[in-house]
Backbone as a printed PyTorch tensor [residue, N CA C, xyz], in Angstrom:
tensor([[[ 48.0370,  94.8280,  67.1590],
         [ 47.7900,  95.7650,  66.0880],
         [ 46.6050,  95.2490,  65.2870]],

        [[ 45.8370,  96.1760,  64.8930],
         [ 44.6740,  95.7980,  64.0830],
         [ 45.1400,  95.1350,  62.7900]],

        [[ 44.2550,  94.3970,  62.2080],
         [ 44.5640,  93.7150,  60.9560],
         [ 44.8210,  94.7630,  59.8730]],

        [[ 46.0250,  94.7470,  59.3320],
         [ 46.4260,  95.7340,  58.3300],
         [ 45.5710,  95.6330,  57.0700]],

        [[ 45.2370,  94.4340,  56.6760],
         [ 44.4040,  94.2400,  55.4810],
         [ 43.0250,  94.8560,  55.6850]],

        [[ 42.5160,  94.7030,  56.8810],
         [ 41.2020,  95.2610,  57.2010],
         [ 41.2450,  96.7870,  57.1430]],

        [[ 42.3340,  97.3880,  57.6390],
         [ 42.5030,  98.8490,  57.6050],
         [ 42.5450,  99.3530,  56.1580]],

        [[ 43.2610,  98.6520,  55.3250],
         [ 43.3750,  99.0750,  53.9200],
         [ 42.0080,  99.0060,  53.2440]],

        [[ 41.2540,  97.9180,  53.5030],
         [ 39.9200,  97.7790,  52.8930],
         [ 38.9820,  98.8750,  53.3710]],

        [[ 39.0890,  99.2380,  54.6450],
         [ 38.2060, 100.2850,  55.1980],
         [ 38.4850, 101.6380,  54.5470]],

        [[ 39.7250, 101.8720,  54.1380],
         [ 40.0800, 103.1670,  53.5530],
         [ 40.2360, 103.1220,  52.0130]],

        [[ 39.6590, 102.1130,  51.4390],
         [ 39.6670, 102.0260,  49.9750],
         [ 38.2530, 102.3270,  49.4890]],

        [[ 38.1250, 103.1920,  48.5120],
         [ 36.7980, 103.5610,  48.0060],
         [ 36.3520, 102.5680,  46.9300]],

        [[ 35.1780, 102.8020,  46.3460],
         [ 34.5730, 101.9020,  45.3610],
         [ 35.3640, 101.8450,  44.0660]],

        [[ 36.1330, 102.8340,  43.8110],
         [ 36.9120, 102.8680,  42.5760],
         [ 38.2490, 102.1460,  42.7460]],

        [[ 38.5650, 101.7200,  43.9840],
         [ 39.7920, 100.9840,  44.2310],
         [ 40.9590, 101.8640,  44.6460]],

        [[ 40.6960, 103.1150,  44.9330],
         [ 41.7480, 104.0170,  45.3890],
         [ 41.7970, 103.9790,  46.9250]],

        [[ 43.0000, 103.8340,  47.4470],
         [ 43.1930, 103.7460,  48.8980],
         [ 43.7010, 105.0850,  49.4190]],

        [[ 43.1510, 105.5120,  50.5380],
         [ 43.5990, 106.7440,  51.2250],
         [ 44.7490, 106.3650,  52.1620]],

        [[ 45.9650, 106.3500,  51.5620],
         [ 47.1230, 105.8830,  52.3090],
         [ 47.4770, 106.8100,  53.4730]],

        [[ 47.2060, 108.0610,  53.3810],
         [ 47.5240, 108.9800,  54.4920],
         [ 46.6890, 108.6450,  55.7240]],

        [[ 45.4220, 108.2680,  55.5170],
         [ 44.5710, 107.8820,  56.6410],
         [ 45.0570, 106.5790,  57.2440]],

        [[ 45.4570, 105.6240,  56.3700],
         [ 45.9830, 104.3430,  56.8630],
         [ 47.2660, 104.5890,  57.6560]],

        [[ 48.1430, 105.4190,  57.0720],
         [ 49.4080, 105.7300,  57.7410],
         [ 49.1630, 106.3820,  59.0980]],

        [[ 48.2250, 107.3050,  59.1720],
         [ 47.9000, 107.9950,  60.4260],
         [ 47.4280, 107.0090,  61.4830]],

        [[ 46.5460, 106.0780,  61.0980],
         [ 46.0530, 105.0880,  62.0570],
         [ 47.1650, 104.1380,  62.5150]],

        [[ 48.0180, 103.7340,  61.5710],
         [ 49.1310, 102.8440,  61.9280],
         [ 50.0890, 103.5620,  62.8830]],

        [[ 50.4090, 104.8110,  62.5610],
         [ 51.3080, 105.5870,  63.4290],
         [ 50.7140, 105.7940,  64.8200]],

        [[ 49.4010, 106.0930,  64.8860],
         [ 48.7480, 106.2990,  66.1720],
         [ 48.8260, 105.0350,  67.0030]],

        [[ 48.5150, 103.9110,  66.3970],
         [ 48.5300, 102.6500,  67.1270],
         [ 49.9520, 102.2930,  67.5660]],

        [[ 50.9270, 102.5290,  66.6850],
         [ 52.3210, 102.2580,  67.0290],
         [ 52.7720, 103.1460,  68.1880]],

        [[ 52.4200, 104.4280,  68.1270],
         [ 52.7730, 105.3510,  69.2140],
         [ 52.1260, 104.9310,  70.5330]],

        [[ 50.8830, 104.4650,  70.4650],
         [ 50.2140, 103.9980,  71.6740],
         [ 50.9310, 102.7890,  72.2630]],

        [[ 51.3740, 101.8970,  71.3910],
         [ 52.0940, 100.7110,  71.8610],
         [ 53.4150, 101.1120,  72.4950]],

        [[ 54.1430, 102.0150,  71.8470],
         [ 55.4280, 102.4820,  72.3740],
         [ 55.2290, 103.1960,  73.7050]],

        [[ 54.2110, 104.0500,  73.7930],
         [ 53.9380, 104.7770,  75.0360],
         [ 53.6000, 103.8080,  76.1570]],

        [[ 52.8030, 102.8070,  75.8520],
         [ 52.4230, 101.8240,  76.8660],
         [ 53.6440, 101.0530,  77.3400]],

        [[ 54.4920, 100.6410,  76.4100],
         [ 55.6770,  99.8790,  76.8170],
         [ 56.6610, 100.7730,  77.5740]],

        [[ 56.7650, 102.0440,  77.1750],
         [ 57.6350, 102.9840,  77.8770],
         [ 57.1310, 103.2100,  79.2900]],

        [[ 55.8150, 103.3650,  79.4520],
         [ 55.2270, 103.5540,  80.7730],
         [ 55.4730, 102.3280,  81.6350]],

        [[ 55.3360, 101.1390,  81.0350],
         [ 55.5920,  99.9130,  81.7850],
         [ 57.0490,  99.8590,  82.2220]],

        [[ 57.9640, 100.2290,  81.3190],
         [ 59.3860, 100.2100,  81.6530],
         [ 59.7000, 101.2350,  82.7410]],

        [[ 59.0740, 102.4080,  82.6410],
         [ 59.2880, 103.4430,  83.6540],
         [ 58.7310, 102.9910,  85.0020]],

        [[ 57.5500, 102.4150,  84.9970],
         [ 56.9490, 101.9110,  86.2370],
         [ 57.8160, 100.8160,  86.8440]],

        [[ 58.3260,  99.9390,  85.9900],
         [ 59.1830,  98.8590,  86.4750],
         [ 60.4620,  99.4300,  87.0870]],

        [[ 61.0690, 100.4190,  86.4290],
         [ 62.2920, 101.0540,  86.9370],
         [ 62.0080, 101.7630,  88.2630]],

        [[ 60.8520, 102.4240,  88.3190],
         [ 60.4670, 103.1210,  89.5510],
         [ 60.2990, 102.1200,  90.6980]],

        [[ 59.6190, 101.0080,  90.4140],
         [ 59.4240,  99.9780,  91.4370],
         [ 60.7520,  99.3890,  91.8930]],

        [[ 61.6480,  99.1380,  90.9330],
         [ 62.9590,  98.5940,  91.2840],
         [ 63.7580,  99.5820,  92.1270]],

        [[ 63.7020, 100.8540,  91.7800],
         [ 64.4250, 101.8820,  92.5450],
         [ 63.8580, 101.9900,  93.9590]],

        [[ 62.5160, 101.9630,  94.0710],
         [ 61.8870, 102.0370,  95.3860],
         [ 62.2780, 100.8270,  96.2340]],

        [[ 62.2320,  99.6380,  95.6260],
         [ 62.6050,  98.4240,  96.3560],
         [ 64.0640,  98.4660,  96.7970]],

        [[ 64.9240,  98.9560,  95.9150],
         [ 66.3400,  99.0630,  96.2400],
         [ 66.5550, 100.0350,  97.4030]],

        [[ 65.8670, 101.1710,  97.3640],
         [ 65.9800, 102.1580,  98.4370],
         [ 65.4590, 101.5900,  99.7500]],

        [[ 64.3280, 100.9280,  99.6840],
         [ 63.7430, 100.3490, 100.8980],
         [ 64.7050,  99.3170, 101.4930]],

        [[ 65.3290,  98.5180, 100.6170],
         [ 66.2640,  97.5100, 101.0820],
         [ 67.4940,  98.1830, 101.6940]],

        [[ 67.9660,  99.2350, 101.0430],
         [ 69.1480,  99.9540, 101.5170],
         [ 68.8960, 100.6150, 102.8690]],

        [[ 67.6960, 101.1680, 103.0600],
         [ 67.3360, 101.8150, 104.3250],
         [ 66.8260, 100.8270, 105.3670]],

        [[ 66.7640,  99.5470, 104.9640],
         [ 66.2930,  98.4910, 105.8500],
         [ 64.8750,  98.7820, 106.3460]],

        [[ 63.9830,  99.0530, 105.3780],
         [ 62.5840,  99.3660, 105.6760],
         [ 61.7170,  98.3570, 104.9310]],

        [[ 60.6910,  97.8590, 105.6390],
         [ 59.8410,  96.8190, 105.0580],
         [ 58.6450,  97.3600, 104.2930]],

        [[ 58.0340,  98.4270, 104.8130],
         [ 56.8180,  98.9110, 104.1470],
         [ 56.8920, 100.4260, 103.9430]],

        [[ 56.1130, 100.9390, 102.9910],
         [ 56.1570, 102.3710, 102.6710],
         [ 55.7890, 103.2750, 103.8510]],

        [[ 54.9350, 102.8120, 104.7620],
         [ 54.5520, 103.6350, 105.9160],
         [ 55.7770, 103.9040, 106.8020]],

        [[ 56.6080, 102.8870, 106.9720],
         [ 57.8290, 103.0600, 107.7610],
         [ 58.7560, 104.0750, 107.1020]],

        [[ 58.8080, 104.0640, 105.7640],
         [ 59.6180, 105.0380, 105.0400],
         [ 59.0900, 106.4460, 105.2820]],

        [[ 57.7830, 106.5960, 105.2240],
         [ 57.1730, 107.9030, 105.4650],
         [ 57.4990, 108.3900, 106.8770]],

        [[ 57.4070, 107.5010, 107.8510],
         [ 57.7310, 107.8670, 109.2320],
         [ 59.1970, 108.2800, 109.3550]],

        [[ 60.0560, 107.5400, 108.6640],
         [ 61.4840, 107.8570, 108.7020],
         [ 61.7600, 109.2180, 108.0560]],

        [[ 61.0750, 109.5050, 106.9420],
         [ 61.2530, 110.7970, 106.2840],
         [ 60.7420, 111.9350, 107.1500]],

        [[ 59.6190, 111.7420, 107.8270],
         [ 59.0960, 112.7700, 108.7270],
         [ 60.0700, 113.0230, 109.8610]],

        [[ 60.6360, 111.9400, 110.3920],
         [ 61.6270, 112.0750, 111.4460],
         [ 62.8270, 112.8500, 110.9250]],

        [[ 63.2050, 112.5720, 109.6910],
         [ 64.3280, 113.2610, 109.0810],
         [ 64.0430, 114.7550, 108.9500]],

        [[ 62.7960, 115.1090, 108.5990],
         [ 62.4250, 116.5250, 108.5040],
         [ 62.5130, 117.1890, 109.8690]],

        [[ 62.0790, 116.4990, 110.9180],
         [ 62.1670, 117.0480, 112.2750],
         [ 63.6230, 117.2580, 112.6630]],

        [[ 64.4620, 116.2790, 112.3380],
         [ 65.8800, 116.4130, 112.6530],
         [ 66.5030, 117.5660, 111.8750]],

        [[ 66.0870, 117.7440, 110.6410],
         [ 66.5980, 118.8470, 109.8320],
         [ 66.2180, 120.1890, 110.4560]],

        [[ 64.9710, 120.2940, 110.9080],
         [ 64.5320, 121.5400, 111.5550],
         [ 65.3250, 121.7890, 112.8300]],

        [[ 65.5330, 120.7370, 113.6360],
         [ 66.3100, 120.8840, 114.8670],
         [ 67.7450, 121.2760, 114.5560]],

        [[ 68.3010, 120.6780, 113.5130],
         [ 69.6580, 121.0130, 113.1070],
         [ 69.7570, 122.4790, 112.6870]],

        [[ 68.7680, 122.9630, 111.9500],
         [ 68.7590, 124.3690, 111.5360],
         [ 68.6670, 125.2860, 112.7540]],

        [[ 67.8380, 124.9120, 113.7410],
         [ 67.7170, 125.7180, 114.9630],
         [ 69.0480, 125.7680, 115.7090]],

        [[ 69.7010, 124.6150, 115.8140],
         [ 70.9990, 124.5470, 116.5030],
         [ 72.0450, 125.3600, 115.7500]],

        [[ 72.0060, 125.3030, 114.4290],
         [ 72.9580, 126.0610, 113.6190],
         [ 72.7410, 127.5630, 113.7970]],

        [[ 71.4790, 127.9840, 113.8530],
         [ 71.1860, 129.3960, 114.0780],
         [ 71.6690, 129.8390, 115.4540]],

        [[ 71.4480, 128.9940, 116.4740],
         [ 71.9200, 129.3220, 117.8170],
         [ 73.4390, 129.4090, 117.8510]],

        [[ 74.1020, 128.4840, 117.1600],
         [ 75.5600, 128.5080, 117.1010],
         [ 76.0590, 129.7780, 116.4200]],

        [[ 75.4300, 130.1720, 115.3210],
         [ 75.8260, 131.4010, 114.6230],
         [ 75.6540, 132.6180, 115.5190]],

        [[ 74.5770, 132.6440, 116.2820],
         [ 74.3250, 133.7650, 117.1920],
         [ 75.3980, 133.8260, 118.2770]],

        [[ 75.7230, 132.6730, 118.8650],
         [ 76.7520, 132.6340, 119.9040],
         [ 78.1320, 132.9730, 119.3480]],

        [[ 78.4020, 132.5270, 118.1360],
         [ 79.6770, 132.8520, 117.5010],
         [ 79.7910, 134.3630, 117.2850]],

        [[ 78.6960, 134.9800, 116.8710],
         [ 78.6830, 136.4300, 116.6860],
         [ 78.9370, 137.1730, 117.9890]],

        [[ 78.2990, 136.7040, 119.0660],
         [ 78.4970, 137.3410, 120.3750],
         [ 79.9390, 137.1650, 120.8430]],

        [[ 80.4940, 135.9700, 120.6360],
         [ 81.8740, 135.7080, 121.0370],
         [ 82.8360, 136.6090, 120.2640]],

        [[ 82.6070, 136.7360, 118.9840],
         [ 83.4580, 137.5970, 118.1600],
         [ 83.3850, 139.0420, 118.6450]],

        [[ 82.1840, 139.4990, 118.9540],
         [ 82.0080, 140.8720, 119.4370],
         [ 82.7610, 141.0790, 120.7500]],

        [[ 82.6490, 140.1010, 121.6610],
         [ 83.3470, 140.2190, 122.9410],
         [ 84.8670, 140.2050, 122.7580]],

        [[ 85.3680, 139.3770, 121.8560],
         [ 86.8070, 139.3460, 121.6010],
         [ 87.2960, 140.6830, 121.0440]],

        [[ 86.5020, 141.2890, 120.1910],
         [ 86.8890, 142.5850, 119.6170],
         [ 86.8390, 143.6790, 120.6710]],

        [[ 85.8350, 143.6270, 121.5380],
         [ 85.7750, 144.6010, 122.6300],
         [ 86.9700, 144.4220, 123.5630]],

        [[ 87.3280, 143.1770, 123.8300],
         [ 88.4840, 142.8830, 124.6890],
         [ 89.7560, 143.4730, 124.0890]],

        [[ 89.8850, 143.3780, 122.7610],
         [ 91.0320, 143.9540, 122.0680],
         [ 91.1130, 145.4620, 122.3240]],

        [[ 89.9680, 146.1280, 122.2530],
         [ 89.9610, 147.5760, 122.4750],
         [ 90.2510, 147.9170, 123.9340]],

        [[ 89.6940, 147.1340, 124.8570],
         [ 89.9800, 147.3830, 126.2820],
         [ 91.4620, 147.1740, 126.5720]],

        [[ 92.0910, 146.2240, 125.8890],
         [ 93.5230, 145.9940, 126.0600],
         [ 94.3320, 147.1730, 125.5200]],

        [[ 93.7680, 147.9190, 124.5860],
         [ 94.4290, 149.1000, 124.0410],
         [ 94.2970, 150.2970, 124.9890]],

        [[ 93.5420, 150.1270, 126.0650],
         [ 93.3650, 151.2030, 127.0320],
         [ 92.0980, 152.0070, 126.8200]],

        [[ 91.2390, 151.5780, 125.9340],
         [ 89.9890, 152.2920, 125.6690],
         [ 88.9260, 151.6970, 126.5760]],

        [[ 88.4270, 152.5160, 127.4980],
         [ 87.4760, 151.9950, 128.4880],
         [ 86.0880, 152.5950, 128.3570]],

        [[ 85.9550, 153.6560, 127.5960],
         [ 84.6480, 154.2820, 127.4270],
         [ 83.7950, 153.4180, 126.4950]],

        [[ 82.6290, 152.9220, 126.9710],
         [ 81.8040, 152.0440, 126.1330],
         [ 81.3470, 152.6970, 124.8290]],

        [[ 81.0720, 153.9960, 124.8630],
         [ 80.6460, 154.6850, 123.6450],
         [ 81.7710, 154.7270, 122.6080]],

        [[ 82.9900, 154.9480, 123.0690],
         [ 84.1400, 154.9720, 122.1690],
         [ 84.3820, 153.5820, 121.5880]],

        [[ 84.2480, 152.5590, 122.4210],
         [ 84.4120, 151.1770, 121.9470],
         [ 83.3940, 150.8880, 120.8560]],

        [[ 82.1310, 151.2370, 121.0850],
         [ 81.0870, 151.0130, 120.0800],
         [ 81.3770, 151.7910, 118.7960]],

        [[ 81.8320, 153.0290, 118.9410],
         [ 82.1410, 153.8610, 117.7810],
         [ 83.2510, 153.2310, 116.9450]],

        [[ 84.3160, 152.8140, 117.6150],
         [ 85.4530, 152.2360, 116.8930],
         [ 85.0310, 150.9280, 116.2150]],

        [[ 84.3220, 150.0640, 116.9360],
         [ 83.8870, 148.7910, 116.3440],
         [ 82.9680, 149.0210, 115.1460]],

        [[ 82.0770, 150.0010, 115.2610],
         [ 81.1780, 150.3120, 114.1490],
         [ 81.9720, 150.7290, 112.9150]],

        [[ 82.9330, 151.6220, 113.1020],
         [ 83.7240, 152.1160, 111.9680],
         [ 84.6410, 151.0390, 111.3860]],

        [[ 85.1830, 150.1900, 112.2330],
         [ 86.0390, 149.1160, 111.7250],
         [ 85.1940, 148.0850, 110.9820]],

        [[ 84.0190, 147.7350, 111.5310],
         [ 83.1440, 146.7430, 110.8770],
         [ 82.6830, 147.2210, 109.5020]],

        [[ 82.5290, 148.5270, 109.3180],
         [ 82.1450, 149.0490, 108.0080],
         [ 83.2270, 148.7860, 106.9640]],

        [[ 84.4580, 148.6650, 107.4070],
         [ 85.5750, 148.4620, 106.4830],
         [ 85.8120, 146.9820, 106.1550]],

        [[ 85.2280, 146.0930, 106.9440],
         [ 85.4420, 144.6600, 106.7350],
         [ 84.6340, 144.1970, 105.5280]],

        [[ 85.2950, 143.4530, 104.6260],
         [ 84.6280, 142.8750, 103.4570],
         [ 85.3760, 141.6140, 103.0510]],

        [[ 85.1070, 141.1130, 101.8510],
         [ 85.7420, 139.8730, 101.3980],
         [ 87.2560, 140.0120, 101.2790]],

        [[ 87.7260, 141.1950, 100.9710],
         [ 89.1550, 141.4070, 100.7610],
         [ 89.8690, 141.8670, 102.0260]],

        [[ 89.1480, 142.4900, 102.9680],
         [ 89.7520, 143.0590, 104.1640],
         [ 89.1640, 142.3880, 105.3970]],

        [[ 90.0390, 141.7460, 106.1880],
         [ 89.5400, 141.1300, 107.4110],
         [ 89.5520, 142.1490, 108.5520]],

        [[ 89.0840, 141.7530, 109.7200],
         [ 88.9440, 142.6700, 110.8340],
         [ 90.2900, 143.2510, 111.2510]],

        [[ 91.3270, 142.4160, 111.3180],
         [ 92.6290, 142.8990, 111.7820],
         [ 93.1930, 143.9940, 110.8800]],

        [[ 93.0780, 143.7990, 109.5640],
         [ 93.5640, 144.8210, 108.6250],
         [ 92.7540, 146.1090, 108.7640]],

        [[ 91.4420, 145.9650, 108.8690],
         [ 90.5780, 147.1370, 109.0050],
         [ 90.8720, 147.8700, 110.3150]],

        [[ 91.1050, 147.0960, 111.3830],
         [ 91.4030, 147.6980, 112.6880],
         [ 92.7170, 148.4710, 112.6360]],

        [[ 93.7450, 147.8700, 112.0470],
         [ 95.0440, 148.5510, 111.9450],
         [ 94.9460, 149.8090, 111.0880]],

        [[ 94.1760, 149.7650, 110.0100],
         [ 94.0050, 150.9420, 109.1560],
         [ 93.2850, 152.0490, 109.9250]],

        [[ 92.2490, 151.6960, 110.6850],
         [ 91.5230, 152.6980, 111.4700],
         [ 92.4390, 153.2910, 112.5320]],

        [[ 93.2450, 152.4360, 113.1430],
         [ 94.1660, 152.8940, 114.1980],
         [ 95.1880, 153.8890, 113.6380]],

        [[ 95.6530, 153.6480, 112.4030],
         [ 96.5970, 154.5720, 111.7840],
         [ 95.9310, 155.8910, 111.4080]],

        [[ 94.6800, 155.8240, 110.9280],
         [ 93.9750, 157.0230, 110.5010],
         [ 93.5080, 157.8760, 111.6760]],

        [[ 93.1250, 157.2440, 112.7660],
         [ 92.5700, 157.9690, 113.9120],
         [ 93.3360, 157.6130, 115.1910]],

        [[ 94.5860, 158.0150, 115.2970],
         [ 95.3950, 157.6370, 116.4610],
         [ 94.9200, 158.2980, 117.7610]],

        [[ 94.1330, 159.3680, 117.6610],
         [ 93.6870, 160.0570, 118.8640],
         [ 92.8360, 159.1650, 119.7650]],

        [[ 92.1870, 158.1330, 119.1880],
         [ 91.3580, 157.2430, 120.0040],
         [ 92.2030, 156.2260, 120.7800]],

        [[ 93.4860, 156.1010, 120.4120],
         [ 94.3230, 155.0850, 121.0100],
         [ 95.4420, 155.6550, 121.8700]],

        [[ 95.4570, 156.9880, 122.0570],
         [ 96.4670, 157.6020, 122.9070],
         [ 96.0270, 157.4830, 124.3550]],

        [[ 96.9700, 157.0970, 125.2030],
         [ 96.6260, 156.9860, 126.6180],
         [ 96.9960, 158.2890, 127.3190]],

        [[ 96.1710, 158.6730, 128.2450],
         [ 96.3980, 159.8900, 129.0180],
         [ 97.4160, 159.5790, 130.1070]],

        [[ 98.3450, 160.4980, 130.3540],
         [ 99.3040, 160.2480, 131.4420],
         [ 98.5790, 160.3110, 132.7940]],

        [[ 98.9850, 159.4470, 133.6860],
         [ 98.3860, 159.4090, 135.0180],
         [ 99.1840, 160.3530, 135.9090]],

        [[ 98.4920, 161.3000, 136.5440],
         [ 99.1630, 162.2810, 137.3950],
         [ 98.5920, 162.2290, 138.7980]],

        [[ 99.4080, 162.7470, 139.7310],
         [ 98.9620, 162.7970, 141.1310],
         [ 98.4230, 164.1700, 141.4850]],

        [[ 98.5760, 165.0940, 140.6020],
         [ 98.0990, 166.4410, 140.8550],
         [ 99.1770, 167.3320, 141.4510]],

        [[100.3210, 166.7640, 141.7950],
         [101.4310, 167.5390, 142.3580],
         [102.4370, 167.7840, 141.2460]],

        [[102.8780, 169.0350, 141.1580],
         [103.8450, 169.3640, 140.1330],
         [105.1890, 168.7490, 140.4810]],

        [[105.9060, 168.2770, 139.4730],
         [107.2030, 167.6520, 139.7480],
         [108.1710, 168.6510, 140.3780]],

        [[108.9560, 168.1890, 141.3580],
         [109.9600, 169.0190, 142.0020],
         [109.4070, 169.8570, 143.1410]],

        [[108.1310, 169.8880, 143.3500],
         [107.5420, 170.6820, 144.4200],
         [107.1050, 169.7240, 145.5120]],

        [[107.6170, 169.9830, 146.7290],
         [107.1810, 169.1690, 147.8540],
         [106.1740, 169.9860, 148.6370]],

        [[105.1730, 169.3300, 149.0730],
         [104.1590, 170.0610, 149.8320],
         [104.1010, 169.5100, 151.2330]],

        [[103.6700, 170.3770, 152.1190],
         [103.5270, 169.9960, 153.5060],
         [102.2390, 169.1870, 153.6090]],

        [[102.3750, 168.0390, 154.2430],
         [101.2080, 167.1880, 154.3620],
         [100.3140, 167.7620, 155.4430]],

        [[ 99.0880, 168.0240, 155.0580],
         [ 98.1320, 168.5180, 156.0370],
         [ 97.3320, 167.3520, 156.5620]],

        [[ 96.8560, 167.5480, 157.7670],
         [ 96.0250, 166.5210, 158.3660],
         [ 94.6160, 166.6300, 157.8050]],

        [[ 94.0170, 165.4700, 157.6850],
         [ 92.6370, 165.4640, 157.2310],
         [ 91.7620, 165.9900, 158.3670]],

        [[ 90.5460, 166.3300, 158.0390],
         [ 89.6280, 166.9180, 159.0190],
         [ 89.4260, 166.0420, 160.2450]],

        [[ 89.2400, 164.7770, 160.0610],
         [ 89.0090, 163.9030, 161.2140],
         [ 90.2690, 163.7640, 162.0570]],

        [[ 91.4640, 163.8500, 161.3580],
         [ 92.7130, 163.7690, 162.1010],
         [ 92.8910, 165.0000, 162.9930]],

        [[ 92.4770, 166.1510, 162.5220],
         [ 92.5630, 167.3710, 163.3230],
         [ 91.6840, 167.2670, 164.5630]],

        [[ 90.4840, 166.7330, 164.4140],
         [ 89.5660, 166.5850, 165.5450],
         [ 90.1500, 165.5940, 166.5590]],

        [[ 90.7030, 164.4880, 166.0830],
         [ 91.3100, 163.5110, 166.9900],
         [ 92.5360, 164.1110, 167.6830]],

        [[ 93.3070, 164.9200, 166.9490],
         [ 94.4930, 165.5380, 167.5340],
         [ 94.1120, 166.5200, 168.6330]],

        [[ 92.9860, 167.1990, 168.5000],
         [ 92.5300, 168.1160, 169.5430],
         [ 92.1000, 167.3540, 170.7860]],

        [[ 91.4690, 166.2030, 170.5910],
         [ 91.0020, 165.4130, 171.7370],
         [ 92.1430, 164.6260, 172.3670]],

        [[ 93.0880, 164.2260, 171.6040],
         [ 94.2110, 163.4110, 172.0850],
         [ 95.5130, 164.0420, 171.6270]],

        [[ 95.9150, 165.1370, 172.2060],
         [ 97.0900, 165.8630, 171.7150],
         [ 98.3970, 165.0810, 171.8460]],

        [[ 98.5030, 164.1570, 172.7790],
         [ 99.7720, 163.4310, 172.9560],
         [ 99.9630, 162.3860, 171.8400]],

        [[ 98.9060, 161.8580, 171.2640],
         [ 99.0080, 160.7850, 170.2820],
         [ 99.1530, 161.3090, 168.8460]],

        [[ 98.6070, 162.4720, 168.5880],
         [ 98.6910, 163.0380, 167.2430],
         [ 99.5190, 164.2980, 167.2750]],

        [[100.5130, 164.3270, 166.4410],
         [101.3360, 165.5260, 166.3320],
         [101.3300, 165.8930, 164.8440]],

        [[101.1280, 167.1290, 164.5530],
         [101.1100, 167.5810, 163.1760],
         [102.5270, 167.5980, 162.6510]],

        [[102.7130, 166.9840, 161.4660],
         [104.0380, 166.9210, 160.8640],
         [104.3150, 168.2340, 160.1500]],

        [[105.5820, 168.6090, 160.1860],
         [105.9750, 169.8550, 159.5370],
         [106.8650, 169.5910, 158.3890]]])
């Protein structure tokens, strides 16, 4: 710090009056500069200690090795993000296939109907409603999509019909009458 007596003499006029505000301003400025310098030194020292501690913890000798390690870490992070995106995509496809399988198990085989039902059920899915609840609600509201058609043979029940020979059987029966006999 500058000599305080010298500062007072510099700011004292010929009549012996001292400009204490100017002296105070200079003292405060110098004090603030000293505090700032010591604070910067303390911050620099803390920063150096933290860096040294980190380097020791990571078992790294020089800053270049740390930079290389951080770059490697960024590459690994990018690869991890790519793998995570691929996993999310595959999970989505698996979920879609499982839902389609559910509909096929219900007897729905038309791909357009499957897409329609999945689209309408997915619109109902949110934070409060999961897929199963939405699917059951859709199934209750639109049962016509889940009704199975009866399988028929084309013959009315109780009516027996005479079995006719197919065209090729008739031709073979004409050529080989002893081997083929028309049933009545």
